[in-house]
N, C-alpha and C positions, 0 to 999 in steps of 0.2 A: 895823345889823348887817354884818360884814364879806363878802368872797367866799365861798360854800360852797365847801370844797374838792369834788370827785369824791369818793366812798365804796364801798368795795365793802359792797352790802348785798341777803344772802339772805332771801327770804320759803320758811317754811315752813306746810307747810299743805293749804286747798284749792284745785284747779284743776278746775273744774266747764266743764260744757254749763250754757248758759243757753237755755230755751224760753221766751219772751216773746211776750205773747198780748197784745196790745192791746186793750182791753174799755170796753163803753158805760158799763159801772159798776163798781165792785166788788161781788161779791153780797154777802148779807146770809145767814145761816142759811138750809136750803134755799131760795134764791132762784136768781136765774140771770143770765149777761149775756151779748150777743154780743160775741163776736169781729170786730173791724173790721180785725187785721195782726195778722201772724204773723213770729218772727224765730227762728234760730238764731248765738247768739253765744258765744264763750269768756268764762268768767267765774269766781268764787271768789274768797273774799278776798284768798288768798295772792298767788292769782294780779296780781288786780287792784291790789295793792299795790306788785306790783314792776313792772309795766307804768307806773304812774304815778311809782315812781322814776325808771325809765329815761329816762321823759319830762324829768322834773328833772336830766336830764345825770349820773346815779349810774349807775354797773355794777350790773347787777341781774341774779340766778336766784333759779328756782324749784328748790324740792325739795318733789315731790309725787306721787301714782300716778295711774296714768288704766288704762282697761281696754282689753279685745282689740277692740274697735267699731269702726264708722267717725267715732260721735263724739269717739273719742281725737283723730284727727289734726287736726280743729277744735279743741279745745283747746290744743294743741300749737303747729298754725300762729298760731292766734292770740295765744299769746305771742310765738312769734319774730319775729311783724311789729312788735312796739313794743323791739325789739334787746334783750330779755330771754336770756340763757342758759336753754334748756329741758333743758338733757343731763340734769339730775338726774329729771327727771318721768319715771317710769318706766311701764312697761307690764305688765298684769298679766292674770290672770284676770278674765271677768266681765266686767259695764257699765260704764263712768265714771258716778263722779259728776256729778245734775246737778242744777239747781234751773228749775223750774216758776214762770214769774213772771206775775201777771197786774196788767196795767199800769191805770190808771185816769185819769181828767179831773183834769187838775192836778198829774202826776206822781205821785199817789196808788200804790202797789203793795201787791200780798199774795205773799209767796213760801213754797212750802214745796219741800224738801228730800229727793233720793232717789238712791240706788245707794249702793254701797258700794266704790270702787276708794279715795277719799280715808279712812273707817272702818280701810282694811287697809294704809294707810301703818307704816312702820318706816324710823327711822333705819339706816344702816348705813354702815361706817366710813369710806366716801366723802364722804360726805355730813357727819358730823361734820372731816372735813380740810378741806371747803368752807367750814364755820361758822366754822373757827378760824382760817383766814385772812381773813375778812370781817370789814368796821368795826362792821355791824351784821344781826344777825340777829332775825328780825321773823317772831313767828305769832299765830293769834289760837284764839277758843276754838272753832272749828269744827275747828281740826287731832285728832287723838288725843290723848287722856289720855296715853298709853305716851309720845306722840314730846314731847307737852310738858313732860312730868315731864323727858324725857333733858336738852330745851332747859334749862330752870332748873337742872338738874345742871352741866352745862356752863357757863352762868353762874355758880351758885356760885364751882368751881374755878378760875372765869379762863382756862378754853379757848375762850369768845369772848369779847369785849371789850365787845358792849354790846346789851342785848335789849329789845326792844320789842312790845308784847302787847296784841289790840284783845278785848276781853270783848264779841263782837259779835251775843250772845244771851243771852237770859235762860234760867234756868238749867234752867225745864222744858223747850228744846228742846234742850237739850245733851246732856240725859239718855241714855245707854247709846250716844252718838256721838263728842262732844266731848270736852273738859276737866269734870273733876269740881270741887267746892267745893273742896276739900282741896287739889289744885291750882294752882287759882283764889287761895287764900289764900298760898300762896309765891310768884306772883308779884307781889302786892300787897305781902309785904315786900320784894323784892328788882329787881322791873322798873326798868331804866332809864326805861323809857317804859308808863307804865298807860293807853289809850283805852277809852273805855267811852260806849255812849248811855245815855240816862235811863230806858231799860225795863229795859237789863241790868243797870245801878246800881240799882235798885229791887226789882229780882227776889236778887240776892246781899247788898246790903247792906238793904234797907230806907229808903233814905236820898234825899232830896230832892238833884239835883244838885251845889250848893254843899256841902252834907255828907257827899257821896258822895268828894269832891273832898278834903274835910279830911283824912276816914277812913283812904282810901286811902296819903294823907301821912303816917298818923301811924304807918301801916304800914309803914312804908319806902321806897313805892317813891319815886323822886327825881321825876318829871314826871309828872303826872296831869293829865289833860281828859277831862271830862265832859260829851256834848254833848247836845243838848235840841232839835232842830229848829228850829222858826222862833223859838224862844227865844234861840236862841245856844249858847254854852260857857263852860263854866266848868274854868278850867285854875290850875296852881300847879308851883311848881318851889322852893319854900322860903319864900313867903313867909307873912306872920300870916293873911291871908283870901286866897281862892281871885278873882282878876281875870275878870268875865265879857266875854266880846267877843259882839257882837251879828250872828247870822247876815246876811250880804248880802244883799242883795235882787236878788230873780231871779224872772223868769217860768218855772217848772220845765216841762220837759217829760217828764225820765225824775228819781225822782230814786236810782235804780240804783246804786249805787256810790258815792255821795256820799261816805258816811262812811267809804271806803275811800282814796277821792282824801283828804281830811281827815286821816288817820293819815299816807299819804304826803308829804303838805305839812310834816307834824309832824316825821318824821323827818328829812327835809331840812334845815329852819329852825332847831329846838329839840335834836333829836339829834346831827345832823351839823355843822349851822350853830351861830352864838353867839346864836341871838334867845333876848331873852325871853320870860314866856309872855303877855304883851298881843302884843308881835310875832305870834309866832309862831301864835297864836288867829287872828292879823286873817291872816296869810300862809294859814293852811289852810281859813277861811272863804272865804277868794275862790275858792281853790281849787274847794272844795267844790260853791260856788255855780256856777264855771262849767263843771263836770260835769253837770250837772243840765239844763240848756239845749240838752242832746242826747239822743237815747235811747243806750240802752245803757249799761251797768256802766263802759263807758272812753269814752265817746259823745265829749267834750270835753278829753281829758287837761290840766292846765296845762303850760307851758314857765315854767322860772324867768323870764324876760321879761313873761309876763304878770301873776306875783304883785307885790303890793308890796314895794319895798325898805326898812322899818323892823323 
């Protein structure tokens, strides 16, 4: 793989406040747990991916919406702290969107989302102009459906050069607040990079990871990656069969944000760079494992020097 050029990357969607509680155990239904530590940090898939891309030396920006509360300052400041352009993170009425994260032993977690600032996001003309000047647009299934549909249309007409998408949750979790199955179908047919995890892939396609890669490639997605936790990931960019990349060994402290770091590294190495599927998967797995070694969704974002050059 050659030197990866600096790219302009605009991430559209969720920028939220993570309320993180470290607990003795993840509770069963009707059960309980004891909080041993707590923290507040900026999070959200779009914001996390943008921060990871900035750490990989790209020019990154976020298009999102926050509320008119104190959490908004924390969210925006946490984005700018990584050198990301947050000028298109707009303030609106109401509370900022948030996630409640229970972090259990060994990096395990449970996540509950709330707030209406992100679901009320719309693209404005200024946002479209920003996207038209970018090398890559990124969004996830947690962005409002109308926003993702706009991005699909902008890519279809050539107004944006490349579109990366993360189907970050199962369909039941997206209902009423995120991307609809019909829009996901359009992304499967036209995304330059389609990333999903095993749970979301089974929800959408009712297929195992390798079969999901085949199905998404057949639908038209140019590059596809399906992650499977400790079982690694399956990727394809045109080969007859998906390649399997094992997960990197690590002693996880917190798995929050690992998938976002994985996606950012794929954008870096596979979409902007010229790595093949196996090399891109290995680079992304390394980045994800590194981020699991520290608490928080941006606990240990990888720099280019910390990733394999292969």
